[in-house]
C-alpha positions, 0 to 999 in steps of 0.5 A: 238183513244183516246188523250194522258192522261189528264191533257194536256197543249195546245200550240198556234199552236193547238189552232190556227188551231181549231180557224181558222175553228171556232171549238174550242169546238170540241177540248174541247169535244175530250180532257178530262179535265183538259186542260191547256193553259199557259199564255205564249201561251195566249200572242202568240194568236195575231189574235183577233178572235182566242183570243176571242174564247180562252178567252171565253173557259177560262171563261167557265173553258174549258181551265184553264190558268196556269203560270210557277212556279219559279222551272219550269223556269229552264226547260223554259230557257233550252227550249227557246234556240230552241223553242218559249216562248209558246212551252217552257212554255207548255213543262216546265209545262208538265215536272214538272207537269206530263202533256201531251202536244198538239203541232204541230211544228216539233222541239217542237214535237221532244223535247216533244217526247224525254223528255215526251215520245210519249204517252204524245204527240198529236197535231191537227191531233191527236185531230181531230182523237180523235174527230172522234173516239169519234163520235163528228165529222164524218170522212167526217167532220174531213177531211173537217176541216183538209182541211180548216185548211190546207187552213188557213196555217196549215202544216199538215203531212197528207192529210187526217185523214185516209182511201183514203179521201183527204181534199180539198184545197192547202197544203201538201196532198201527205203524207199517213195517219199516223197509230198513232195520229202523229201530224203536225208542223207549222214552224214559 
C-alpha cells in the first residue's frame, strides 16, 4: 500500500516515532522524495538523539527543510488556534503548495482530512505499512517496530499492521487493524 503522493511534509510526531526505534531510514525509503520538514517542526524535536537523526537526514538531502512564506502565514495563524506550531506549519505549507502530510495527532489528522482530503494524509502506521508493502521491512519487523514505538509512547490506533499479529509491550492494542493507511495520534 503506497504512501500518499509526494511531495509530503512531515510533522514531528511521525519523525519522533521513527527516531524512537532508530529507523528514520525506513521512513526515507518508504516515502518517495521530495520529503519536507518545516522549520517549526525541527524546533519541536527536543530529544537530542532524535534531532541528530533528523539533522543527519537533512544534511543528506533525505529531508528538505522548508519555511513558510508570508502568504502561508494566514493558514498557519488559522491552524494555530487548535494545533501546535509544527502541525500548523506543515498543514499551511501543504494547503499552499499541494503537498501531502504525515501527521499522527487526532486534531491535526481531522483538519488535514477536511482541508486536504484523505488521499493526501498518512502517518506512522501508514509509513510502516508502505515500508512493508515495498519490501523494506518484513511484516514481522513492521509489527515489531510498531510495538517498540508503542512502548516508547506512541498512541497507535492499531495493535498490529495487519493480520492477527500483535506487537509486544504495553499500549492500546485492542483496536483491529485498519483496512487503509489510517494513522495514529499522539496527544500532547
